[in-house]
C-alpha positions, 0 to 999 in steps of 0.5 A: 478799400485802400484803393478807394482811399487813394482815389478819393477827393483831392485837397484843393491846391494853390500852385506856385504859392508865394504868400501865406495868408492863414486867415484867408485859408482858414476861412475856407474851412477845409485843407489847402495845399500851397505847392512849393511855398517852402521850396527855398528852405535850406533843409528842403534843398539839402534833402533833395540832394540826399538824406545824408545832407539833410541829416548833416544839416539838422545836426548843425542845430542840435542843442545836445538835448536827448529827444524821444525816439520811438521804435517799432518792430518791422512787423507793425509796418510802420503803423504806430498804434496799440497792441492787441489789448488796446491798453498798451502800445505796439512800439517802445520809446527811449531817450536818445541823442538826436545824432544817434537817432539820425545815424540809425535812420541812415544805417537803414536806408534801402532796408525793406525790413527796417524797424520803424523809427520816429521822432515826433512833435519835438520843439524846434526852438528848444532842441534845434535853436537857430533852425527857424532863423534859416527855415521858417514860415512867415505868414501874411499879417499878424497871425503869428504875432498875435498867436505865437505858434508851437513849431515842431519837427517830426523825423522818421522813416516809412511810418504811419501816424494813425488818424487823429485830430489836434485842437489847434490849426496846423500849417505842415511843411513837408521838408524832406521826403514825401508825405500823404495826408488823408483828411476828414472833417470833424463831423466824421468822428463816429465813422472813424471809430476813435480809440481809448481816451487814455493811453494814446500813442501821442497824446490824442485819440486815434482811429482804431481802423487799419487804413491799409486793411480796414475791417468793415465788419468791425467798422462798417461806417468807415466807408462813410468816412472814406466818402467824405475824406480827401487826400493831400500828396505832398512833395518836399517844399509843399505846405498843407494848412488845415483847421483845428479838429480835422482828422488826419492820417499821415503816411511818410513815404520815403526812407528818410522824412522830415516834417515841420509843423506850426500849431496855433489857435486864435483863442486867448491863452487864458481859456481852458481846453474844450476837452476838459469840458467834454470830460466834465460832461461825462461826469455831469451829462452823458448818463442822464435820461435822454429827455434831459440831455435833449433839454441840456443840448438846447441850453448849450446851443443857447449859452455856448454855441449861439450868439454870445452877445445876444444871450445877455443883451436883455440884461443890464451890464451890471447883471451879466456876471459869467455871461459877460465876454470872458477875460483873464480875470473872469477865467480865474473866477470861473476856474476857482468856482468850478474847482470848489464845486469839483472838490466838494 
C-alpha cells in the first residue's frame, strides 16, 4: 500500500512560476505546485548551502520568546500520533528557546536513531519579527489585503504530520529540505478514518491510518482514499497551494526541514467556525430518527447550502430577518439568540 501511495496521481504543477494568483489557483479547486516560486528567499538560499546556515539565518530574527517543541522517541519513526489508548499522545511537549531547539536538531544531523523533533505552527510575526520583510509571499491582487493571512513556521527533522484538514486555504512554502504532501479531497473523510475530536495532536482531527503500514483489516476503505489521493513532492523553494478542508499527510524527508505556510479564508471574520455548527448538530440532529434527518437535510440544502438570495426572494425586505445577508450586527444578534437557547 505504501508503494501505491508513492505512485498515486501527481499534483498539478506550474513550472518556473513567477506570479502567485491565489484566486485563480483556488478556482481550480484542487492542489497546485508552483515550482521555484520562493527560490530567491534568503532562507531558501541559506538552506541550500547547509542546515547550519539555515539555522543561523533563522536565529537572526529570534525574538527570545520560548517556542513549543515536540519530542518523540525514535521508536515512533517521526510519526506524531496517539499512544495505544488513543487518549494521549506518543510524544511530549516543552517550552524551549528557539536557539536551543535548533542546536538539538543540528546535534543529530546524520543520526539515523535521532529522536523526532518538531516545532509546529509558530507565528512568524510574533516569534521571528522581521523575517517576512526578507522572505514573504506577495500574491497578485488584493487577497492578502482583504484577508490577512496567518503566517507560520514549522521546523523539525524527519517527522510526519498525520493526515488532517485545516479550515483555511493554505499556501505552503517548502523553505529548507524536502517535503512530501499526500492530499485527499474533502469527500474522502470517511475513507481516512478520522480519530477523536479531542484531544488531538495539533488542534485538528487526524487520520488513524498508519500510511507506512496501513491495516486494511481495520481500515478497509483506505484503499478508496489512496485511489483518490495525489502526491506533491516539494523541493526547497517550491510552493503548494490547496483549498480549505483538503486532507493532507505531510512527511519531512531530511534531517533539517523548514516549512512556512500562509492560512487565509475569504469568509468575514465575524462568522463562526463551521465546526461549532457540527458540534451543535451532534446535540440537535445526529441521533434523531432517520426520516427526520432526511427531512432536515432538505432544510439545510434549502437554507444553508442553496442559493442564499433565492431563499428570501419572495419576501419583502422588512421580513427577511436572519435570512438577510449576514453582517457583523446580524452575527451578534444570532450569537446572542443561540447563547440564550443553549443556556436554557
